[in-house]
N, C-alpha and C positions, 0 to 999 in steps of 0.2 A: 554639481552634485556628484561626488567623484567616489567611488572606493579607493582609498587610502591602504587600511592595517585589515590581517586575516586573522584568526586563532583558529584554530586544528586539534578536537578533540575524542583521541582515539578513547572510546569509554565501551564499561560492560554493565549492559543492564541484570541486575539478578531479577528473577522467576520469584511470582512464589509458589508453583510449580513448574515441570519440565514441558514442554512444550510439544507436541508429536506429531508431527503429519510423516506422509508416507517415505519422505526422500531421507530424513533427519530428525534428531531427536536436540530441542537444545536446555539446556540447565541455567542457560543464561543468558542472554540476545545481546552480541554487538555491530557497537553503532559509531558513526561519526559525525561531530557535532561541533559545524563552526560556526561563527560570525563576525561577519565585515562591520566593518567599522567605516564609516566615509569624514569627508572635511567638514560637512557639517554636524557632526556629531553626533551622527542615524549611527543605530547599532543595528542588525536584522541577525537572527538563526536562523539555519538550515540547520539540515539530518541526510546522512548518508544509513543505509543502511539495506548494505548489499549480499547477495544472496550467490554462493559459487555456484547450487544448484539449478540458479533460476536469471543471472542476468551472468555470470560468471566470473565476479568480482566477489577479493576476501575482503577482510578489515584490511589487514595490514598494503596491502598493494592499496587497499581506496588512496588508506591515509595518505601512502607517495606516491599520489597520481597527484590527490589535491595542492599538497610540501609542492611539490615539480615540474607541473607542469599546469594542471587548469589554473586555480589561484592564481598563478606568473602573470593567466595569458589576458589576465581578463579587473587584474588590477589598472588602475587611473581610468577608468568609465564609468556611465554613470548606470544603477540599478536600472533603471527606467528607459535603457537602450535593452531590452531582456530579448528579444528575438535579436539585436545585432553581435549579445552574450554568449545567443546560443553559435550561433553561425561561427563565434570562434574559439568555443570550447571543440566543436564538432570537428574543425580544422588542423586544430595542434593532436588529436589524438579522437580517433574511431570509437563507439559504445561507451563503457564507463557508465552506464545510467543511471545510478543511484548517485555517484559520484555529482554529477553532474545534476539533480536533483538539488544538492545540498546549496548547489551556488544558486540553484533559480527559486529555490524556497527562499534563502535567505535576501538576494534579490528585493523576493516581491513581500518579508516581512518590512526591509528598508522603502518600500516603493509607499506604502500605506502608512507607514511612520514621519515621510514626508510632506504625504498626501494630505494624513486628518481624516486619513481611511481605514476599514479592516477590507483588509487583501480581498475581500466578493464583489465588494465592494469596485476592486478596479481589474474583474471580470467576468462582471454581466449581473452584480446585482441580487436581493433576495432574489429565487426561485423555488425557496422554498419557504414553509410556514416552522416546517422544523423537519426537522434531522434524526432516521430513526437511523441504530444501528444495532445488530444480532446477536446472540450468547452465540461465542467458538468452542463447542469442543471437539480437541485430542484425542485419534485415540487412543478409546480404551478398552476396558471388553463391555460384550451387552448391556451388562448388568450395573455397571459402575456411569458407564455414558446413559442409562436411561436412569438412575437415582438422581444425578446432573441433570438431565436437563428440565425431567422435577422440578427442581431445583433454581432453573433460572425461570419456570412460569413462577412460582409465588415469587419471583424477586421481581416482578413485570415486564417479564422480555416479551416482546409479542409474534416476534423469528428464533428458528433453532438456523445453527449451522453449524454438520456436522464432520470432521474429520474423515474418511477411511482410504483404501487403497493401499491397502495390507497385501502380501501374497498371497492370503488365502480373501478370496472373495466373499468366499463363505459364510467368513465371517463376520465382515465387509456388512452382507445381506442382516445375518442373522442383530449389528449394531447397529442397522438402517429402521430394521422392522421393533427394535425392542424400545427404538424411543417414542418411535411412531403408536407405539399401544404405550408406552406410558402419558404421553401427554395427548392421545385422544385425537380425531379427525380431522381435526380440526385447523392444527396446528401448522403455518410455515414451517415447512424440513427443506433448510439448503444441503445440500449431500457435496461434496470438497476430493475429490480424488487425486488430485495432485501428480496428476500422471500417471497413478499408480497401475488403472488396469493396462496400461501398456498395446496392447495391438487392438486393432479392431476389433477383428472378431472377437474376443474376449472381454467388448465391452459393451458390445450389443448382447450379447448372452447375457453379461447380466443385468443389463439394465431393465429386460428385457423380463428377468427377476426382480424388480421393485416397482411395475405396476403400478398395484395393489400401493404400496404405500406413500401416495399421494402426493408426491414432491413439488417443492415452489423448480427446481431448475437441479442436471446434473452436473457439477464445475472440473473443468477438463478429465474427461475420462482415462487420453492415450498420450505419452507424449508429445515433447511441444515440438512445433515444428512440420507438422503434418498435419498442414489444416486440411486436405482434399480430405485425407483420412477420417476428420471430425466430421468432415460433411455429410460422408457419408453415415456414422454415427447416430447422426439428424436424421438422415431420409430412416434409418431401421428403429427410428427406436419413435417412441410415441411423451416422453419426456423430455419439455426442451432441454437445452443444452447453452452452457457457459461457458467461454472461452479464458482462457486467464495466464498459462505459461506462452501459451500461443500469443499475446498479446502485448509485443513492444514494441512497436513504432507505428507513424501511421500506415507506411507500407505492409503489413501485420493488418490491422484493420481495413484494408480496402482488400486483402486479397481474403479475408474473410466474407467482406459485401459479395467480391465477384461469386466465389462459391457457397455462397450459404447455406457456412460452415454453422452459425450460434445464434441464438435470438438474444444472448446475451454476454457481451464483454466485461471485463474485469479489470478497466485503467491504474493502474500503481504508480503512484507514481517517482519509486524506484525501480523499474521497466521502464516508464517511456522519459526519463529525464527532470519531471517537476511541468510545478503546476501548466507553465507557458506549452507545453509538446499533451500535454494531456487534456487536457480541455480541446485542442484542438480535434487532437482524437476523439472525443464524443460529440463534435460536431459533427463528424464525419460519422456517424454511427448513427446519431439524430438520421441525416438525408437516409441513409439506405430502413430506417426503420429499427435500430435495433436498440435497445435496454444496456444503461449502461451502467455500471459498480463505479466505487472505487471502495479498492480493498487494501488488506495491511502485508506491511514485511513485517509484524512488531516494531512498530516504531513510538518511540517516545512522545508525548506533550507538542512541539514542532513538528516532526513531519506529522504526526495525526492531525496535530490542528488542520496542516496545508490541503491534504486530501481533504479534511469539510469546507474549506469556505471553495473548495473545485465541486463539490457535490452543491457549498448552496447556492453556484452562480448556475445553472448548467438542471433545466426542468428536466433532460433524457437521463437521468442521470439519479434515477430510484432508489435505492438503495448503497450503504456502504456498511461496513465491517472493520476500522478502524477503531482498535480494542487495547492495542500493544498497556499503553499509560494502563488501565487495567488488571495487565497480568502481572507487573511490577513490585516487585519488595520496595524498591528503591525508586526517585523521577527526578529529575530536572525541570519539568514544566506544571501547569495548573489548569490543564484542560478541563471541566468541567460534565462530569457523565451524573448523570440521573436516569437511572434504564428504565425503558428503551430509550431514551432519548440522552445526545452533547450536546450541551449548551454553549450555542459560537454566541459571544456576545458583541458591542458595536463600539471595542477598544478598536486600537491601532493595530495598523498589520496584522498577523496572526493572533494577535488578542492575546497572545502565552505570555506569562513571567516567568524568567527562566533564573533558579535558583542557582547565582553560580557558586555557591561556594558546597552544592549538592554536586554541582559539575565539575566540581574540582576534585573533590571524592573520590567522584566515580572513573574520573581519569585515568587512563595506564601512558598514554603517551600523547604527548605537547607538542606543538609548535607552533612559533608564530611567525609573520609575516609584514614584513614596514614594507613597501615600494618595493624595488625591485631585492632589497637584502633578507636575505633571508636568515632566521631563528632557530636552528636546528633546537632547543629546545633542553628540558631536559630528558 
């Protein structure tokens, strides 16, 4: 079984409403969808959602890296040789984890379809009976966030994630307490700062003003890369700390373990480079007693399903926030959500049916690769 052909689609997913976090506002969500075909007739789908603020990638560059560098490097390889494929990708270009994730995800989809198994059975089996996800609220006024939190509880959600991290931390505190007062003392609330409180001192001061909010955790309060600073925040505050943008690789996980910098880590396939490295990172965290989450870069059903398969396969991955498909006006897949649960089936591979007509409709740029020949498409 060898990978012979590839199709690359640069797409734009329309959102129901703008998605607002500390460093950007997204009116639409760009992504790159790939389709790999083998000499046995199997088809696997993958997805890249690059984020220039986190992984240093842009969708236009990701498209070209896939077309000109990564896909030519893995043509004629077996998708089952996933360790070898990752080594080949890392040998031809450094970084670019979202682009590599697209290939990794498509390879796992191919493996599952060829082996007549869902992906989670290839990476550990069913470690959970069911998977829950949190309702994610983007940055708005305290009153609006409180109203939406109450709506989420009425819809059946069992946990909330609040996006904060503005330049005015007093307003962030008002947002958090408004939601807490609206939903009562027992609803689990996670707070994601997305690096917005920047300095160690500012983060410590702000978090210590939130002690009475009874938060499940505070995620990435300071800028990524400063793992020792994150450790200082953890030592000087009482609320559990989650590392997100500071976690890109196994090396980052080891540093977090070494400096005791976090209680939780947020592993994202787009930061890690796909399912294979993400599962390895979760195993390392487990050995150190750190709980993991698979987070979202606002992927479609393709990338979200891949993340949920990783969740299903590992006991210490205790939470997930892959809610991209719920935010889109138009989608390409059929991952099934029923708040607060996502339902992975025993269908083969990712278990997602991709609507090719819808994919074509949302495609802005296309390329096809057949063997060593590249068709630059339309």
